[in-house]
Backbone bond lengths (Angstrom), bond angles and torsions (degrees), N, CA, C in turn:
res aa  C-N    CA-C-N  psi(-1)  N-CA   C-N-CA  omega(-1)  CA-C   N-CA-C  phi
1 M - - - 1.476 - - 1.462 108.81 -
2 P 1.261 120.35 132.72 1.500 129.17 179.66 1.524 107.50 -53.67
3 D 1.393 116.69 139.20 1.571 116.38 176.88 1.362 115.12 -94.57
4 T 1.368 120.03 -13.10 1.445 123.02 173.50 1.515 111.33 -136.39
5 A 1.314 114.98 160.58 1.454 123.74 179.89 1.563 111.57 -56.86
6 D 1.428 111.58 -47.22 1.467 119.52 172.57 1.528 113.05 -50.81
7 H 1.287 116.54 -55.47 1.376 122.37 -177.08 1.532 111.99 -57.17
8 E 1.305 116.86 -41.11 1.513 120.90 174.91 1.529 108.42 -63.89
9 K 1.256 119.12 -41.22 1.476 114.06 177.96 1.465 112.63 -68.79
10 C 1.250 118.46 -32.09 1.483 120.95 175.58 1.461 111.70 -65.64
11 S 1.303 118.42 -44.37 1.456 121.67 -179.98 1.426 112.84 -62.27
12 A 1.325 119.83 -40.64 1.424 123.44 178.36 1.431 113.19 -65.78
13 A 1.316 115.21 -39.97 1.512 120.38 177.43 1.483 109.98 -64.95
14 V 1.423 114.25 -41.46 1.547 114.08 178.23 1.483 112.86 -59.18
15 V 1.383 114.37 -41.67 1.595 119.42 -178.30 1.452 106.67 -64.39
16 K 1.303 121.07 -38.98 1.516 122.35 -177.42 1.526 108.57 -66.50
17 I 1.235 115.45 -45.40 1.545 117.26 179.79 1.480 111.29 -59.07
18 F 1.356 117.92 -44.25 1.467 121.36 179.43 1.448 108.38 -63.49
19 T 1.317 119.45 -41.40 1.482 121.57 -176.16 1.497 106.72 -61.87
20 N 1.353 121.25 -47.75 1.542 123.49 -176.67 1.504 106.42 -63.69
21 A 1.317 122.18 -34.80 1.455 125.89 -172.22 1.542 109.36 -70.55
22 I 1.426 108.77 -45.08 1.520 111.25 -179.61 1.418 113.39 -64.49
23 K 1.389 117.22 -46.80 1.488 120.98 176.54 1.662 112.92 -58.68
24 C 1.269 107.28 -36.78 1.503 113.09 178.56 1.629 107.37 -63.02
25 V 1.235 119.17 -49.31 1.485 122.84 -174.44 1.525 106.65 -63.10
26 I 1.276 119.76 -48.99 1.510 124.48 -177.35 1.563 106.96 -56.16
27 K 1.382 123.52 -38.01 1.367 122.66 173.46 1.554 117.31 -63.38
28 C 1.454 110.89 -34.08 1.455 114.92 176.57 1.531 115.01 -65.78
29 H 1.388 107.53 -39.02 1.554 117.75 178.65 1.474 107.41 -61.58
30 C 1.181 121.96 -43.60 1.556 123.38 -179.56 1.515 108.21 -69.01
31 K 1.274 118.27 -41.55 1.518 116.23 175.68 1.506 114.14 -64.07
32 Q 1.305 114.01 -38.95 1.561 116.98 174.09 1.428 111.47 -61.44
33 A 1.316 120.63 -49.30 1.476 122.23 179.21 1.458 111.95 -58.72
34 T 1.337 117.64 -41.90 1.536 123.73 178.75 1.512 107.33 -59.81
35 A 1.318 114.71 -52.02 1.503 116.50 -176.18 1.576 110.99 -60.81
36 L 1.239 118.68 -46.24 1.482 117.58 -178.32 1.562 109.62 -67.96
37 F 1.258 119.21 -33.78 1.468 122.41 177.25 1.615 108.03 -56.73
38 N 1.249 110.03 -43.78 1.482 120.61 177.91 1.497 121.28 -84.40
39 N 1.356 112.66 6.34 1.440 126.64 175.49 1.634 107.99 62.22
40 K 1.254 111.72 42.87 1.459 117.22 179.39 1.527 109.02 -115.06
41 V 1.323 114.26 156.96 1.451 122.07 177.05 1.560 114.45 -82.46
42 F 1.263 118.16 133.17 1.434 117.90 -171.77 1.608 103.58 -140.96
43 N 1.173 113.77 120.19 1.613 119.00 174.16 1.446 108.56 -87.09
44 E 1.293 116.30 87.54 1.437 124.35 -179.62 1.606 116.87 -59.14
45 E 1.369 107.96 -40.90 1.536 115.15 179.01 1.489 109.99 -62.19
46 A 1.287 121.10 -33.84 1.532 125.09 -174.08 1.479 104.07 -75.55
47 C 1.439 119.75 -20.69 1.493 116.46 174.00 1.464 113.20 -90.07
48 E 1.401 117.01 -43.96 1.359 123.33 179.56 1.519 120.13 -82.25
49 G 1.298 119.59 -45.36 1.433 127.39 -171.99 1.480 115.64 -94.07
50 H 1.370 116.02 -85.89 1.464 121.08 179.29 1.494 109.21 -142.59
51 D 1.380 109.69 131.35 1.454 120.05 178.90 1.497 106.13 -105.57
52 P 1.354 119.22 106.40 1.541 118.31 -174.65 1.452 111.76 -70.26
53 V 1.324 121.58 -12.63 1.497 120.81 -176.73 1.493 108.25 -93.74
54 K 1.318 122.05 -55.42 1.472 124.91 -174.82 1.505 111.64 -99.00
55 G 1.258 120.16 -25.13 1.503 125.27 -178.65 1.560 109.04 65.79
56 K 1.310 120.70 35.08 1.392 127.05 -171.39 1.558 109.32 -111.39
57 A 1.396 117.77 6.20 1.414 114.37 179.20 1.515 115.25 -66.30
58 C 1.391 117.15 169.49 1.417 116.54 -179.70 1.462 116.93 -55.30
59 K 1.308 120.09 -42.37 1.403 128.63 179.98 1.531 110.94 -70.13
60 D 1.340 112.70 -40.22 1.413 115.08 178.43 1.612 114.39 -59.12
61 K 1.372 111.65 -47.35 1.469 119.47 177.93 1.563 110.56 -65.32
62 M 1.223 117.77 -36.46 1.462 117.99 178.81 1.581 111.63 -69.72
63 D 1.310 115.36 -33.50 1.494 118.19 178.59 1.530 111.17 -74.34
64 A 1.262 113.75 -30.98 1.481 117.56 174.67 1.470 110.58 -67.28
65 Q 1.239 117.28 -48.86 1.496 120.95 178.00 1.528 112.72 -62.97
66 F 1.279 118.81 -39.59 1.452 119.35 176.64 1.521 110.83 -67.10
67 T 1.213 118.22 -39.18 1.569 121.46 176.03 1.516 111.71 -59.94
68 K 1.306 115.65 -41.50 1.391 121.65 176.93 1.565 113.07 -66.70
69 L 1.313 116.64 -44.98 1.376 122.80 -176.50 1.627 108.67 -70.40
70 F 1.314 116.75 -49.22 1.473 121.28 -174.07 1.553 107.21 -67.38
71 G 1.347 116.80 -24.83 1.499 117.55 177.78 1.469 111.65 -83.05
72 S 1.380 122.99 -3.13 1.413 125.65 -176.99 1.591 111.82 -77.72
73 G 1.400 114.56 -24.89 1.422 117.14 178.14 1.611 113.43 93.16
74 I 1.338 114.89 -0.66 1.560 115.76 -178.78 1.465 112.23 -94.59
75 C 1.393 122.43 -0.68 1.401 124.78 -178.52 1.466 113.81 -101.31
76 S 1.298 121.39 141.60 1.476 123.01 172.68 1.511 108.79 -82.33
77 S 1.338 113.79 158.29 1.407 120.79 179.38 1.541 114.31 -55.58
78 T 1.365 111.87 -32.45 1.514 117.81 177.13 1.432 111.43 -65.38
79 Q 1.246 119.69 -43.33 1.396 129.87 -175.10 1.654 105.85 -65.84
80 I 1.351 115.80 -47.19 1.415 117.38 177.56 1.535 115.14 -62.79
81 T 1.254 113.50 -46.33 1.588 119.87 178.33 1.510 108.00 -60.41
82 G 1.329 121.32 -47.61 1.500 123.31 -177.27 1.469 110.08 -65.47
83 A 1.249 119.19 -40.58 1.567 117.62 -178.24 1.566 109.01 -68.95
84 Q 1.371 113.58 -33.72 1.470 112.26 -175.89 1.553 107.87 -74.31
85 A 1.270 120.20 -35.19 1.506 124.49 176.87 1.474 108.20 -62.98
86 E 1.365 119.11 -46.29 1.414 120.98 -175.05 1.531 107.93 -66.17
87 E 1.301 118.39 -41.73 1.419 118.51 173.37 1.528 115.96 -54.19
88 S 1.317 116.15 -45.28 1.442 122.17 174.94 1.535 111.37 -52.93
89 T 1.370 115.88 -46.20 1.365 121.10 -175.27 1.613 110.69 -68.47
90 L 1.248 117.84 -44.25 1.432 119.47 -178.14 1.508 115.37 -71.55
91 F 1.324 116.35 -23.38 1.515 121.15 176.31 1.473 115.57 -107.67
92 A 1.452 112.46 19.67 1.434 118.44 172.93 1.583 110.39 -80.06
93 D 1.293 114.48 167.11 1.564 113.55 -177.08 1.556 106.71 -80.98
94 K 1.468 110.35 179.02 1.390 118.01 -171.10 1.551 115.67 -57.83
95 S 1.272 120.60 -11.74 1.522 124.26 -176.98 1.506 109.01 -70.30
96 N 1.371 114.83 -16.91 1.579 122.38 178.50 1.590 102.40 -102.84
97 T 1.328 111.47 109.42 1.408 116.35 177.38 1.455 120.75 -56.34
98 L 1.332 112.96 -22.24 1.581 120.48 -177.10 1.570 106.56 -86.23
99 S 1.320 120.27 -9.08 1.450 120.48 -174.40 1.534 113.86 -72.79
100 L 1.307 122.04 162.53 1.407 121.12 178.48 1.552 109.71 -73.69
101 D 1.344 115.76 -33.88 1.437 119.89 177.92 1.555 111.80 -61.97
102 A 1.293 114.53 -40.05 1.503 122.44 -178.34 1.597 108.32 -65.39
103 Q 1.250 115.66 -43.84 1.428 125.14 -172.61 1.532 108.16 -77.48
104 N 1.305 117.45 -15.90 1.428 119.80 178.42 1.628 108.13 -66.43
105 G 1.267 114.27 -20.57 1.552 116.75 178.13 1.463 112.97 -70.77
106 A 1.322 120.24 -23.44 1.454 124.63 -176.25 1.563 104.69 -86.11
107 T 1.282 121.63 -19.61 1.516 124.11 179.30 1.438 107.90 -94.71
108 F 1.361 123.61 -48.01 1.453 127.10 178.29 1.515 105.01 -95.73
109 C 1.254 115.96 69.31 1.540 119.85 -165.91 1.498 114.29 -104.08
110 D 1.319 120.74 -9.41 1.446 123.42 -177.54 1.509 113.13 -76.69
111 S 1.265 119.78 116.03 1.524 122.61 -168.41 1.586 107.17 -96.38
112 T 1.340 118.54 13.23 1.519 116.73 -173.44 1.515 112.00 -64.67
113 S 1.297 118.17 -28.80 1.485 120.40 -179.48 1.574 111.70 -69.82
114 G 1.321 114.06 -28.45 1.550 120.52 -179.87 1.475 108.70 80.52
115 A 1.323 120.61 -4.04 1.418 123.93 175.59 1.458 118.18 -102.10
116 M 1.264 118.26 126.14 1.396 125.13 -173.75 1.569 114.32 -90.37
117 I 1.259 118.62 143.38 1.538 122.23 -178.02 1.468 106.94 -61.60
118 M 1.280 116.56 -29.39 1.405 121.03 -171.23 1.564 112.19 -58.12
119 T 1.384 111.72 -21.63 1.609 114.45 179.70 1.466 109.04 -66.84
120 S 1.244 119.54 -16.38 1.542 128.26 179.31 1.618 103.67 -90.69
121 D 1.207 111.87 -50.86 1.561 117.70 -171.58 1.534 105.51 -145.53
122 S 1.249 119.81 114.57 1.421 128.63 -175.11 1.634 108.61 -66.14
123 D 1.343 118.09 -16.24 1.476 119.66 178.26 1.444 111.94 -77.80
124 D 1.314 119.61 -18.21 1.475 116.70 -164.78 1.635 111.06 -107.82
125 A 1.285 114.29 140.45 1.483 123.68 174.56 1.585 107.44 -85.40
126 G 1.297 115.10 167.26 1.579 122.70 174.72 1.426 107.54 105.45
127 F 1.415 108.74 175.69 1.496 120.83 -174.62 1.503 109.89 -127.44
128 V 1.261 115.17 151.27 1.460 126.75 179.97 1.542 103.09 -69.07
129 P 1.281 117.28 123.07 1.529 121.00 178.11 1.472 111.40 -60.58
130 A 1.416 107.16 140.02 1.552 114.07 -171.56 1.517 113.97 -79.99
131 N 1.479 115.66 -21.10 1.440 118.19 -178.66 1.459 108.93 -152.37
132 K 1.354 116.80 174.67 1.554 117.67 -174.00 1.486 110.82 -67.13
133 N 1.360 114.74 -36.28 1.514 118.37 -179.58 1.602 107.67 -59.45
134 T 1.156 121.21 -46.35 1.503 127.92 -178.34 1.550 106.40 -60.53
135 L 1.355 116.26 -55.46 1.423 122.88 176.90 1.470 109.46 -45.79
136 K 1.380 116.97 -57.88 1.459 119.41 -172.11 1.509 106.82 -62.00
137 C 1.303 119.22 -43.44 1.515 118.24 -177.00 1.466 109.28 -62.03
138 E 1.376 120.93 -48.78 1.434 122.50 -172.52 1.539 111.09 -65.02
139 C 1.431 119.23 -37.94 1.356 122.34 179.22 1.511 109.44 -68.00
140 T 1.298 118.15 -39.64 1.465 122.08 176.36 1.476 111.91 -64.03
141 V 1.320 124.50 -41.51 1.373 126.42 177.54 1.549 109.73 -61.68
142 G 1.350 115.47 -42.00 1.441 119.01 177.05 1.548 115.12 -58.97
143 K 1.373 110.49 -41.97 1.425 122.60 179.39 1.554 107.74 -64.21
144 N 1.244 115.04 -42.25 1.577 118.53 -177.65 1.533 107.38 -71.38
145 Q 1.306 122.78 -35.71 1.365 123.81 174.64 1.466 114.05 -65.33
146 G 1.327 116.78 -34.83 1.472 120.07 -179.25 1.577 104.31 -76.30
147 S 1.275 126.69 -35.05 1.502 124.26 177.26 1.597 108.74 -66.40
148 L 1.314 114.47 -40.12 1.518 120.25 -179.88 1.506 110.47 -60.07
149 V 1.339 117.25 -49.37 1.422 121.16 177.16 1.462 114.60 -60.27
150 A 1.344 116.06 -45.24 1.360 123.05 178.83 1.501 114.53 -56.11
151 A 1.357 117.05 -45.46 1.380 127.24 179.53 1.515 114.98 -68.88
152 A 1.336 118.11 -35.13 1.411 129.98 179.16 1.596 104.53 -72.23
153 L 1.206 120.57 -41.49 1.530 121.41 179.76 1.549 108.04 -68.68
154 K 1.259 117.86 -34.89 1.471 122.23 -174.95 1.589 103.13 -67.14
155 C 1.288 119.26 -36.87 1.463 124.71 -179.52 1.513 105.87 -63.80
156 H 1.329 116.55 -44.41 1.527 117.95 178.26 1.561 112.56 -59.00
157 I 1.320 115.60 -35.50 1.473 115.24 -179.92 1.472 109.85 -71.21
158 K 1.334 118.71 -42.06 1.468 125.63 176.78 1.615 110.97 -60.84
159 L 1.330 117.28 -35.74 1.467 121.32 -177.97 1.488 105.48 -70.95
160 A 1.390 121.12 -50.90 1.409 119.11 -177.55 1.552 113.05 -62.60
161 H 1.300 115.99 -36.18 1.555 117.18 178.20 1.453 109.91 -64.83
162 A 1.264 119.00 -44.62 1.508 123.37 -175.92 1.521 106.20 -61.87
163 F 1.224 115.78 -46.74 1.581 120.87 -177.43 1.567 107.78 -66.21
164 A 1.276 123.04 -34.99 1.323 125.49 -178.21 1.545 108.43 -71.11
165 K 1.261 116.48 -29.30 1.509 122.87 173.93 1.491 115.39 -89.90
166 V 1.281 117.82 2.59 1.513 130.03 -176.43 1.519 109.30 56.98
167 H 1.325 111.59 49.16 1.450 118.03 175.03 1.582 110.07 -113.33
168 A 1.259 111.77 154.85 1.533 118.21 178.88 1.602 105.71 -77.71
169 F 1.375 112.72 146.86 1.506 116.19 175.93 1.455 107.80 -153.29
170 D 1.317 116.78 122.94 1.554 123.61 -179.88 1.556 105.41 -85.41
171 E 1.306 116.98 85.79 1.492 120.10 -177.93 1.477 111.08 -68.19
172 E 1.358 123.92 -31.94 1.460 121.26 -176.52 1.475 108.46 -77.31
173 S 1.312 121.78 -23.61 1.470 123.42 169.20 1.509 114.70 -68.22
174 C 1.281 116.03 -32.39 1.409 126.38 177.53 1.625 108.85 -77.23
175 E 1.221 115.38 -48.27 1.458 114.84 -166.93 1.748 110.09 -95.89
176 E 1.231 112.49 -22.83 1.526 112.02 -179.51 1.588 110.80 -113.46
177 T 1.311 113.89 -94.28 1.520 115.83 -171.00 1.588 106.74 -133.52
178 N 1.315 115.44 154.82 1.450 125.09 178.76 1.448 107.74 -152.32
179 P 1.308 122.81 166.14 1.480 125.67 -179.04 1.389 114.44 -61.93
180 S 1.365 124.16 -30.53 1.428 126.95 173.62 1.430 116.50 -77.61
181 Q 1.409 114.50 -0.04 1.477 115.59 179.71 1.628 114.77 61.45
182 K 1.293 115.81 26.75 1.495 119.92 -175.10 1.528 112.49 -111.54
183 G 1.387 112.71 6.99 1.465 117.60 174.94 1.471 110.11 -68.03
184 A 1.342 118.87 158.01 1.483 126.21 -177.41 1.583 106.57 -54.17
185 L 1.362 114.79 -53.16 1.449 115.10 -176.91 1.536 113.93 -66.29
186 D 1.437 114.37 -31.82 1.459 118.29 175.32 1.539 109.64 -57.09
187 K 1.338 117.10 -47.16 1.455 123.27 -177.76 1.540 105.98 -62.21
188 Y 1.199 118.62 -48.27 1.461 123.58 -173.30 1.565 109.61 -61.91
189 N 1.334 112.67 -51.35 1.503 117.88 170.35 1.561 117.94 -47.76
190 A 1.405 108.77 -50.47 1.493 117.10 174.69 1.571 113.91 -54.35
191 A 1.309 115.88 -44.73 1.389 120.52 179.42 1.523 115.78 -68.96
192 S 1.323 109.86 -30.23 1.614 117.03 178.95 1.521 105.90 -71.98
193 T 1.424 115.95 -43.69 1.458 119.75 -176.09 1.599 108.86 -61.21
194 K 1.358 112.17 -43.82 1.425 117.14 179.59 1.454 112.51 -61.36
195 L 1.329 119.81 -47.50 1.456 120.91 176.71 1.409 111.33 -61.85
196 S 1.280 125.70 -49.77 1.408 127.86 -176.71 1.507 111.85 -57.01
197 G 1.371 114.94 -30.27 1.486 120.28 178.29 1.528 115.52 -73.12
198 K 1.317 118.16 -9.21 1.404 128.67 177.33 1.568 111.24 -76.38
199 G 1.348 117.65 -23.83 1.374 124.28 179.97 1.514 114.07 70.59
200 I 1.287 117.31 29.95 1.468 120.05 -176.69 1.593 111.74 -109.06
201 C 1.154 117.29 -7.82 1.492 123.69 -174.42 1.481 117.06 -84.18
202 P 1.274 119.50 141.73 1.530 120.01 175.43 1.598 109.14 -72.32
203 P 1.336 113.53 166.32 1.492 113.02 176.89 1.439 119.36 -59.21
204 C 1.280 117.85 -27.98 1.507 122.18 -177.45 1.524 106.61 -67.98
205 L 1.333 117.58 -15.72 1.473 118.20 -175.56 1.621 103.24 -125.93
206 S 1.282 112.83 48.79 1.429 122.60 168.84 1.490 111.89 -58.16
207 L 1.240 128.20 167.12 1.433 128.31 173.89 1.572 108.98 -57.81
208 A 1.244 115.68 -48.46 1.478 121.93 -179.54 1.557 108.70 -59.21
209 N 1.311 120.17 -41.25 1.397 122.81 -177.55 1.661 111.22 -72.83
210 Q 1.293 111.47 -37.12 1.523 117.10 175.93 1.571 106.35 -63.57
211 L 1.345 122.06 -47.97 1.295 125.79 176.51 1.514 116.39 -54.03
212 A 1.317 113.40 -40.07 1.505 120.93 179.24 1.435 108.92 -69.66
213 L 1.440 122.05 -37.46 1.390 125.95 174.82 1.606 111.14 -52.82
214 G 1.373 109.32 -48.92 1.472 109.95 -176.92 1.466 117.11 -66.48
215 T 1.377 115.11 -34.54 1.391 125.61 174.55 1.529 110.41 -56.73
216 G 1.361 110.94 -50.08 1.543 118.34 179.46 1.521 111.36 -59.23
217 D 1.386 112.10 -47.12 1.556 116.80 -177.83 1.527 107.36 -55.73
218 L 1.264 118.80 -50.78 1.491 121.06 -179.60 1.418 111.13 -53.22
219 A 1.390 122.23 -47.00 1.306 126.21 -176.18 1.657 110.18 -60.56
220 Q 1.229 112.59 -42.15 1.541 115.44 178.83 1.550 107.20 -65.99
221 V 1.318 117.27 -47.03 1.567 119.33 176.55 1.403 110.96 -52.76
222 D 1.339 118.68 -47.85 1.517 116.91 -178.22 1.466 115.41 -67.52
223 A 1.417 112.99 -37.24 1.481 114.28 -178.84 1.533 110.20 -66.40
224 A 1.347 117.08 -28.00 1.499 120.00 -177.70 1.474 113.97 -86.65
225 N 1.298 117.23 -1.42 1.527 121.68 -175.41 1.453 110.33 -60.03
226 S 1.308 121.39 -28.67 1.442 121.46 -179.81 1.592 114.04 -72.88
227 V 1.316 113.04 -8.37 1.423 116.90 178.23 1.502 106.57 -74.24
228 A 1.321 118.88 -49.39 1.502 122.12 179.76 1.585 108.50 -76.96
229 Y 1.246 120.26 -32.70 1.496 126.96 -178.31 1.447 112.05 -115.37
230 P 1.326 121.56 65.06 1.495 125.00 175.57 1.386 118.40 -65.18
231 C 1.216 122.50 160.52 1.492 122.30 171.70 1.500 109.70 -65.97
232 P 1.284 117.96 121.04 1.386 122.32 -175.35 1.602 116.25 -56.48
């Protein structure tokens, strides 16, 4: 639980910055797969990492937001160090299993084409989609994962705020499942079921595998919560 109002504001801002960055990278990965499927050149690093011309790549924007936030004086040194370390992890190459590039292999998982995404960017795991249906399925799964992560991280902000105000908050009902089926995981599972019913996904993205991806994403989000909310 944050020990000061400023530290709570910093933590919430850190969470939102990571949320935007993760969704941004997922979009880049879909754009990359789409370009490769259409035999077009795509500079994925200029989308995800650093754009030397416009400076609007996902990491560029994240760095700019962190610079502004950390310069505001509301963050502790522990919050700053933790956020920078987590950024390095998420933007590492595929050799780091917790990186976004490594996890791309679980989303763009169908190897039918025989062509690896790394032919475009050596940092990224995964395969070029073999057909339009697979491309649509894999991009949709990535989008669903991004929405799940964003919703779960929002629950973490609500939890910390409630505790700071000495209020009760059922975080699991928000993040996972509840009777109204409006939890973050409820919504992800419903979206996965709907997508699976269209019959366009490859075997590696069966309904069971999509649900497993969601569970894994939540586990990583929960494990990293101490990054934004460190011990004061």
